[in-house]
FIDO-798049 format. One record per residue (C-alpha): residue number from 1; residue in one letter; chain; x, y, z. Coordinates in steps of 0.02 Angstrom, whole numbers. Layout:
<atoms>
<atom i="NUM" aa="a" ch="A" u="X" v="Y" w="Z"/>
...
</atoms>
This chain:
<atoms>
<atom i="1" aa="m" ch="A" u="2657" v="-4897" w="5151"/>
<atom i="2" aa="r" ch="A" u="2558" v="-4991" w="5024"/>
<atom i="3" aa="l" ch="A" u="2397" v="-4934" w="5108"/>
<atom i="4" aa="a" ch="A" u="2446" v="-4751" w="5102"/>
<atom i="5" aa="l" ch="A" u="2489" v="-4760" w="4917"/>
<atom i="6" aa="s" ch="A" u="2320" v="-4837" w="4879"/>
<atom i="7" aa="s" ch="A" u="2232" v="-4702" w="4975"/>
<atom i="8" aa="w" ch="A" u="2327" v="-4563" w="4881"/>
<atom i="9" aa="v" ch="A" u="2284" v="-4639" w="4711"/>
<atom i="10" aa="s" ch="A" u="2102" v="-4651" w="4761"/>
<atom i="11" aa="d" ch="A" u="2101" v="-4470" w="4814"/>
<atom i="12" aa="l" ch="A" u="2185" v="-4418" w="4649"/>
<atom i="13" aa="r" ch="A" u="2057" v="-4510" w="4547"/>
<atom i="14" aa="g" ch="A" u="1915" v="-4433" w="4646"/>
<atom i="15" aa="a" ch="A" u="1984" v="-4257" w="4619"/>
<atom i="16" aa="s" ch="A" u="2008" v="-4284" w="4432"/>
<atom i="17" aa="g" ch="A" u="1831" v="-4348" w="4417"/>
<atom i="18" aa="r" ch="A" u="1763" v="-4197" w="4507"/>
<atom i="19" aa="r" ch="A" u="1862" v="-4079" w="4394"/>
<atom i="20" aa="a" ch="A" u="1803" v="-4166" w="4237"/>
<atom i="21" aa="s" ch="A" u="1624" v="-4159" w="4299"/>
<atom i="22" aa="a" ch="A" u="1641" v="-3973" w="4336"/>
<atom i="23" aa="l" ch="A" u="1714" v="-3940" w="4163"/>
<atom i="24" aa="v" ch="A" u="1573" v="-4035" w="4078"/>
<atom i="25" aa="f" ch="A" u="1447" v="-3939" w="4182"/>
<atom i="26" aa="v" ch="A" u="1522" v="-3772" w="4132"/>
<atom i="27" aa="v" ch="A" u="1522" v="-3818" w="3947"/>
<atom i="28" aa="l" ch="A" u="1341" v="-3874" w="3956"/>
<atom i="29" aa="l" ch="A" u="1293" v="-3714" w="4046"/>
<atom i="30" aa="h" ch="A" u="1372" v="-3606" w="3910"/>
<atom i="31" aa="a" ch="A" u="1289" v="-3707" w="3774"/>
<atom i="32" aa="l" ch="A" u="1123" v="-3684" w="3860"/>
<atom i="33" aa="l" ch="A" u="1147" v="-3496" w="3874"/>
<atom i="34" aa="l" ch="A" u="1194" v="-3483" w="3690"/>
<atom i="35" aa="f" ch="A" u="1041" v="-3583" w="3642"/>
<atom i="36" aa="l" ch="A" u="929" v="-3472" w="3746"/>
<atom i="37" aa="l" ch="A" u="1003" v="-3314" w="3667"/>
<atom i="38" aa="l" ch="A" u="976" v="-3380" w="3492"/>
<atom i="39" aa="r" ch="A" u="805" v="-3446" w="3532"/>
<atom i="40" aa="f" ch="A" u="732" v="-3293" w="3614"/>
<atom i="41" aa="a" ch="A" u="823" v="-3154" w="3516"/>
<atom i="42" aa="p" ch="A" u="705" v="-3025" w="3424"/>
<atom i="43" aa="e" ch="A" u="671" v="-3076" w="3244"/>
<atom i="44" aa="p" ch="A" u="698" v="-2899" w="3168"/>
<atom i="45" aa="l" ch="A" u="872" v="-2898" w="3238"/>
<atom i="46" aa="l" ch="A" u="911" v="-3061" w="3154"/>
<atom i="47" aa="r" ch="A" u="827" v="-3015" w="2989"/>
<atom i="48" aa="s" ch="A" u="904" v="-2841" w="2979"/>
<atom i="49" aa="m" ch="A" u="1074" v="-2913" w="2954"/>
<atom i="50" aa="p" ch="A" u="1102" v="-2918" w="2763"/>
<atom i="51" aa="g" ch="A" u="1170" v="-3070" w="2685"/>
<atom i="52" aa="g" ch="A" u="1306" v="-2976" w="2588"/>
<atom i="53" aa="p" ch="A" u="1406" v="-2815" w="2604"/>
<atom i="54" aa="l" ch="A" u="1321" v="-2646" w="2569"/>
<atom i="55" aa="v" ch="A" u="1397" v="-2561" w="2418"/>
<atom i="56" aa="v" ch="A" u="1374" v="-2371" w="2391"/>
<atom i="57" aa="e" ch="A" u="1437" v="-2293" w="2228"/>
<atom i="58" aa="l" ch="A" u="1474" v="-2107" w="2232"/>
<atom i="59" aa="i" ch="A" u="1465" v="-2028" w="2058"/>
<atom i="60" aa="p" ch="A" u="1551" v="-1857" w="2047"/>
<atom i="61" aa="a" ch="A" u="1458" v="-1714" w="1958"/>
<atom i="62" aa="p" ch="A" u="1520" v="-1671" w="1782"/>
<atom i="63" aa="k" ch="A" u="1662" v="-1546" w="1780"/>
<atom i="64" aa="a" ch="A" u="1569" v="-1429" w="1660"/>
<atom i="65" aa="e" ch="A" u="1419" v="-1418" w="1777"/>
<atom i="66" aa="v" ch="A" u="1532" v="-1384" w="1927"/>
<atom i="67" aa="e" ch="A" u="1620" v="-1243" w="1833"/>
<atom i="68" aa="k" ch="A" u="1453" v="-1173" w="1772"/>
<atom i="69" aa="t" ch="A" u="1384" v="-1173" w="1949"/>
<atom i="70" aa="a" ch="A" u="1540" v="-1086" w="2015"/>
<atom i="71" aa="t" ch="A" u="1530" v="-955" w="1876"/>
<atom i="72" aa="q" ch="A" u="1346" v="-922" w="1912"/>
<atom i="73" aa="e" ch="A" u="1384" v="-901" w="2097"/>
<atom i="74" aa="k" ch="A" u="1522" v="-776" w="2056"/>
<atom i="75" aa="r" ch="A" u="1404" v="-678" w="1942"/>
<atom i="76" aa="v" ch="A" u="1270" v="-674" w="2075"/>
<atom i="77" aa="e" ch="A" u="1399" v="-613" w="2201"/>
<atom i="78" aa="r" ch="A" u="1460" v="-477" w="2082"/>
<atom i="79" aa="v" ch="A" u="1283" v="-420" w="2045"/>
<atom i="80" aa="t" ch="A" u="1244" v="-416" w="2230"/>
<atom i="81" aa="r" ch="A" u="1399" v="-314" w="2271"/>
<atom i="82" aa="q" ch="A" u="1378" v="-187" w="2132"/>
<atom i="83" aa="p" ch="A" u="1314" v="-22" w="2202"/>
<atom i="84" aa="k" ch="A" u="1153" v="44" w="2136"/>
<atom i="85" aa="p" ch="A" u="1182" v="190" w="2018"/>
<atom i="86" aa="s" ch="A" u="1117" v="352" w="2083"/>
<atom i="87" aa="e" ch="A" u="958" v="404" w="1999"/>
<atom i="88" aa="v" ch="A" u="987" v="557" w="1893"/>
<atom i="89" aa="t" ch="A" u="836" v="647" w="1834"/>
<atom i="90" aa="a" ch="A" u="870" v="714" w="1660"/>
<atom i="91" aa="e" ch="A" u="812" v="889" w="1640"/>
<atom i="92" aa="k" ch="A" u="688" v="907" w="1501"/>
<atom i="93" aa="a" ch="A" u="745" v="1026" w="1368"/>
<atom i="94" aa="p" ch="A" u="626" v="1172" w="1352"/>
<atom i="95" aa="l" ch="A" u="515" v="1159" w="1203"/>
<atom i="96" aa="s" ch="A" u="557" v="1284" w="1071"/>
<atom i="97" aa="k" ch="A" u="425" v="1410" w="1027"/>
<atom i="98" aa="d" ch="A" u="465" v="1389" w="843"/>
<atom i="99" aa="i" ch="A" u="421" v="1203" w="834"/>
<atom i="100" aa="g" ch="A" u="257" v="1244" w="749"/>
<atom i="101" aa="i" ch="A" u="352" v="1339" w="614"/>
<atom i="102" aa="w" ch="A" u="431" v="1179" w="546"/>
<atom i="103" aa="a" ch="A" u="260" v="1108" w="508"/>
<atom i="104" aa="k" ch="A" u="245" v="1244" w="376"/>
<atom i="105" aa="v" ch="A" u="407" v="1200" w="287"/>
<atom i="106" aa="v" ch="A" u="383" v="1148" w="106"/>
<atom i="107" aa="p" ch="A" u="468" v="979" w="73"/>
<atom i="108" aa="l" ch="A" u="600" v="983" w="-66"/>
<atom i="109" aa="t" ch="A" u="685" v="847" w="-165"/>
<atom i="110" aa="s" ch="A" u="875" v="832" w="-164"/>
<atom i="111" aa="e" ch="A" u="883" v="914" w="-336"/>
<atom i="112" aa="e" ch="A" u="773" v="1059" w="-282"/>
<atom i="113" aa="f" ch="A" u="872" v="1080" w="-122"/>
<atom i="114" aa="a" ch="A" u="1037" v="1087" w="-218"/>
<atom i="115" aa="a" ch="A" u="964" v="1212" w="-341"/>
<atom i="116" aa="a" ch="A" u="900" v="1318" w="-198"/>
<atom i="117" aa="d" ch="A" u="1068" v="1328" w="-111"/>
<atom i="118" aa="i" ch="A" u="1095" v="1515" w="-125"/>
<atom i="119" aa="s" ch="A" u="1271" v="1501" w="-54"/>
<atom i="120" aa="k" ch="A" u="1324" v="1437" w="-226"/>
<atom i="121" aa="m" ch="A" u="1241" v="1581" w="-318"/>
<atom i="122" aa="p" ch="A" u="1351" v="1725" w="-377"/>
<atom i="123" aa="r" ch="A" u="1342" v="1877" w="-266"/>
<atom i="124" aa="r" ch="A" u="1267" v="2027" w="-350"/>
<atom i="125" aa="s" ch="A" u="1378" v="2177" w="-373"/>
<atom i="126" aa="r" ch="A" u="1328" v="2346" w="-309"/>
<atom i="127" aa="s" ch="A" u="1340" v="2414" w="-486"/>
<atom i="128" aa="s" ch="A" u="1230" v="2274" w="-558"/>
<atom i="129" aa="e" ch="A" u="1046" v="2277" w="-590"/>
<atom i="130" aa="g" ch="A" u="1008" v="2213" w="-415"/>
<atom i="131" aa="g" ch="A" u="1110" v="2354" w="-338"/>
<atom i="132" aa="e" ch="A" u="983" v="2490" w="-362"/>
<atom i="133" aa="g" ch="A" u="1001" v="2535" w="-179"/>
<atom i="134" aa="d" ch="A" u="1182" v="2585" w="-205"/>
<atom i="135" aa="a" ch="A" u="1139" v="2675" w="-367"/>
<atom i="136" aa="q" ch="A" u="1006" v="2773" w="-276"/>
<atom i="137" aa="a" ch="A" u="1125" v="2801" w="-132"/>
<atom i="138" aa="s" ch="A" u="1255" v="2867" w="-253"/>
<atom i="139" aa="a" ch="A" u="1125" v="2982" w="-329"/>
<atom i="140" aa="a" ch="A" u="1077" v="3037" w="-154"/>
<atom i="141" aa="a" ch="A" u="1259" v="3068" w="-114"/>
<atom i="142" aa="g" ch="A" u="1260" v="3186" w="-262"/>
<atom i="143" aa="g" ch="A" u="1125" v="3284" w="-176"/>
<atom i="144" aa="s" ch="A" u="965" v="3222" w="-260"/>
<atom i="145" aa="g" ch="A" u="907" v="3121" w="-108"/>
<atom i="146" aa="t" ch="A" u="791" v="3020" w="-221"/>
<atom i="147" aa="g" ch="A" u="752" v="2838" w="-182"/>
<atom i="148" aa="v" ch="A" u="651" v="2708" w="-276"/>
<atom i="149" aa="g" ch="A" u="491" v="2767" w="-196"/>
<atom i="150" aa="s" ch="A" u="416" v="2816" w="-31"/>
<atom i="151" aa="f" ch="A" u="345" v="2721" w="116"/>
<atom i="152" aa="n" ch="A" u="246" v="2802" w="256"/>
<atom i="153" aa="g" ch="A" u="296" v="2970" w="185"/>
<atom i="154" aa="e" ch="A" u="483" v="2930" w="190"/>
<atom i="155" aa="t" ch="A" u="608" v="2888" w="54"/>
<atom i="156" aa="l" ch="A" u="618" v="2703" w="12"/>
<atom i="157" aa="f" ch="A" u="782" v="2630" w="-51"/>
<atom i="158" aa="n" ch="A" u="823" v="2462" w="-127"/>
<atom i="159" aa="a" ch="A" u="921" v="2348" w="-11"/>
<atom i="160" aa="d" ch="A" u="1090" v="2278" w="-60"/>
<atom i="161" aa="w" ch="A" u="1142" v="2119" w="29"/>
<atom i="162" aa="y" ch="A" u="1286" v="2117" w="150"/>
<atom i="163" aa="r" ch="A" u="1255" v="1929" w="169"/>
<atom i="164" aa="p" ch="A" u="1113" v="1842" w="77"/>
<atom i="165" aa="p" ch="A" u="1003" v="1730" w="185"/>
<atom i="166" aa="s" ch="A" u="1029" v="1542" w="171"/>
<atom i="167" aa="h" ch="A" u="899" v="1421" w="107"/>
<atom i="168" aa="a" ch="A" u="871" v="1352" w="283"/>
<atom i="169" aa="e" ch="A" u="841" v="1527" w="351"/>
<atom i="170" aa="l" ch="A" u="704" v="1557" w="222"/>
<atom i="171" aa="a" ch="A" u="628" v="1382" w="214"/>
<atom i="172" aa="a" ch="A" u="587" v="1380" w="399"/>
<atom i="173" aa="y" ch="A" u="452" v="1512" w="371"/>
<atom i="174" aa="m" ch="A" u="379" v="1450" w="206"/>
<atom i="175" aa="p" ch="A" u="193" v="1410" w="221"/>
<atom i="176" aa="s" ch="A" u="150" v="1230" w="176"/>
<atom i="177" aa="s" ch="A" u="11" v="1287" w="58"/>
<atom i="178" aa="a" ch="A" u="118" v="1412" w="-38"/>
<atom i="179" aa="p" ch="A" u="137" v="1389" w="-227"/>
<atom i="180" aa="r" ch="A" u="305" v="1337" w="-298"/>
<atom i="181" aa="v" ch="A" u="332" v="1502" w="-390"/>
<atom i="182" aa="g" ch="A" u="305" v="1680" w="-329"/>
<atom i="183" aa="w" ch="A" u="383" v="1823" w="-234"/>
<atom i="184" aa="g" ch="A" u="366" v="1922" w="-74"/>
<atom i="185" aa="m" ch="A" u="416" v="2101" w="-34"/>
<atom i="186" aa="v" ch="A" u="438" v="2193" w="130"/>
<atom i="187" aa="a" ch="A" u="497" v="2365" w="188"/>
<atom i="188" aa="c" ch="A" u="615" v="2372" w="337"/>
<atom i="189" aa="r" ch="A" u="713" v="2504" w="431"/>
<atom i="190" aa="t" ch="A" u="902" v="2486" w="432"/>
<atom i="191" aa="a" ch="A" u="985" v="2456" w="601"/>
<atom i="192" aa="k" ch="A" u="1161" v="2440" w="668"/>
<atom i="193" aa="g" ch="A" u="1260" v="2283" w="627"/>
<atom i="194" aa="f" ch="A" u="1186" v="2275" w="450"/>
<atom i="195" aa="r" ch="A" u="1020" v="2219" w="524"/>
<atom i="196" aa="v" ch="A" u="842" v="2273" w="485"/>
<atom i="197" aa="e" ch="A" u="692" v="2301" w="597"/>
<atom i="198" aa="d" ch="A" u="509" v="2357" w="594"/>
<atom i="199" aa="c" ch="A" u="478" v="2256" w="435"/>
<atom i="200" aa="q" ch="A" u="308" v="2270" w="352"/>
<atom i="201" aa="e" ch="A" u="230" v="2177" w="206"/>
<atom i="202" aa="i" ch="A" u="208" v="2283" w="49"/>
<atom i="203" aa="g" ch="A" u="174" v="2155" w="-88"/>
<atom i="204" aa="q" ch="A" u="171" v="1974" w="-145"/>
<atom i="205" aa="y" ch="A" u="126" v="1861" w="-291"/>
<atom i="206" aa="p" ch="A" u="14" v="1768" w="-306"/>
<atom i="207" aa="a" ch="A" u="-106" v="1862" w="-194"/>
<atom i="208" aa="g" ch="A" u="-136" v="1768" w="-32"/>
<atom i="209" aa="s" ch="A" u="15" v="1654" w="-61"/>
<atom i="210" aa="g" ch="A" u="96" v="1699" w="104"/>
<atom i="211" aa="f" ch="A" u="265" v="1741" w="25"/>
<atom i="212" aa="a" ch="A" u="267" v="1917" w="98"/>
<atom i="213" aa="s" ch="A" u="230" v="1848" w="272"/>
<atom i="214" aa="a" ch="A" u="371" v="1721" w="252"/>
<atom i="215" aa="v" ch="A" u="495" v="1858" w="204"/>
<atom i="216" aa="r" ch="A" u="440" v="1968" w="349"/>
<atom i="217" aa="q" ch="A" u="460" v="1828" w="477"/>
<atom i="218" aa="a" ch="A" u="632" v="1782" w="411"/>
<atom i="219" aa="a" ch="A" u="692" v="1963" w="403"/>
<atom i="220" aa="w" ch="A" u="770" v="1960" w="577"/>
<atom i="221" aa="q" ch="A" u="909" v="1854" w="500"/>
<atom i="222" aa="f" ch="A" u="941" v="1973" w="353"/>
<atom i="223" aa="r" ch="A" u="1103" v="2070" w="337"/>
<atom i="224" aa="v" ch="A" u="1095" v="2219" w="216"/>
<atom i="225" aa="l" ch="A" u="1207" v="2366" w="174"/>
<atom i="226" aa="p" ch="A" u="1126" v="2530" w="226"/>
<atom i="227" aa="p" ch="A" u="1112" v="2662" w="89"/>
<atom i="228" aa="r" ch="A" u="1239" v="2803" w="95"/>
<atom i="229" aa="i" ch="A" u="1205" v="2988" w="80"/>
<atom i="230" aa="g" ch="A" u="1355" v="3102" w="74"/>
<atom i="231" aa="g" ch="A" u="1465" v="2949" w="102"/>
<atom i="232" aa="r" ch="A" u="1382" v="2909" w="268"/>
<atom i="233" aa="p" ch="A" u="1278" v="2751" w="299"/>
<atom i="234" aa="q" ch="A" u="1098" v="2791" w="339"/>
<atom i="235" aa="i" ch="A" u="1030" v="2701" w="492"/>
<atom i="236" aa="g" ch="A" u="842" v="2705" w="520"/>
<atom i="237" aa="v" ch="A" u="792" v="2733" w="338"/>
<atom i="238" aa="w" ch="A" u="672" v="2620" w="243"/>
<atom i="239" aa="v" ch="A" u="739" v="2490" w="122"/>
<atom i="240" aa="r" ch="A" u="643" v="2374" w="8"/>
<atom i="241" aa="i" ch="A" u="682" v="2187" w="12"/>
<atom i="242" aa="r" ch="A" u="611" v="2072" w="-122"/>
<atom i="243" aa="i" ch="A" u="638" v="1884" w="-126"/>
<atom i="244" aa="e" ch="A" u="581" v="1781" w="-275"/>
<atom i="245" aa="y" ch="A" u="541" v="1596" w="-259"/>
<atom i="246" aa="t" ch="A" u="564" v="1487" w="-413"/>
<atom i="247" aa="e" ch="A" u="571" v="1301" w="-449"/>
<atom i="248" aa="k" ch="A" u="760" v="1314" w="-467"/>
<atom i="249" aa="g" ch="A" u="789" v="1409" w="-306"/>
<atom i="250" aa="v" ch="A" u="780" v="1583" w="-232"/>
<atom i="251" aa="s" ch="A" u="833" v="1748" w="-310"/>
<atom i="252" aa="y" ch="A" u="844" v="1923" w="-237"/>
</atoms>
């Protein structure tokens, strides 16, 4: 009995010693492996590890710049989406044939223009001095048939205005080199609608002033009362039209 107990204790001690030796061996083996890993590890791997934490600071863009960028993007989008306007070729207005006439207009001051406004002048009565055409027509109605003269072998009557021409109607045909004072006279045939036609120059002052030519060119705008014979207006007879140019305006 005592021998068996001694043998069991010896076996227990031997097993414990073996276990302790195995544990020590395992610990030494792990220590050796750790040493080898640390000893033979690549240097960049070890050095790449920073000593402290990496800090990254994100700074937001200013609010004004963000809004400005968004506004610009919207504008660019609107401009891109806007349809291109259709190209419209404007028709050129035809050049007037009378453009060269305005180069001959005599410039007037505001005072001269106001004085030359014939719309403010009193209209001459048929029985006045300027109404010789009606006086002659009245004489002709009495049976005399006498005018103020003759033109191309026909009786010539004085014209009485149905509507005097305006300053603009006369100024458009004034030569630029014309003197400030003078007169022009033409003979025209009466036509329907108080108009005149076939006008011809018969006199002017000063000679070569161009006043007669100006009156003749403007005559298509004139409106005159045709002379009467026997109470009937005479269409196609010759009437004399005289326009006088003064520093204060125009007289007839």
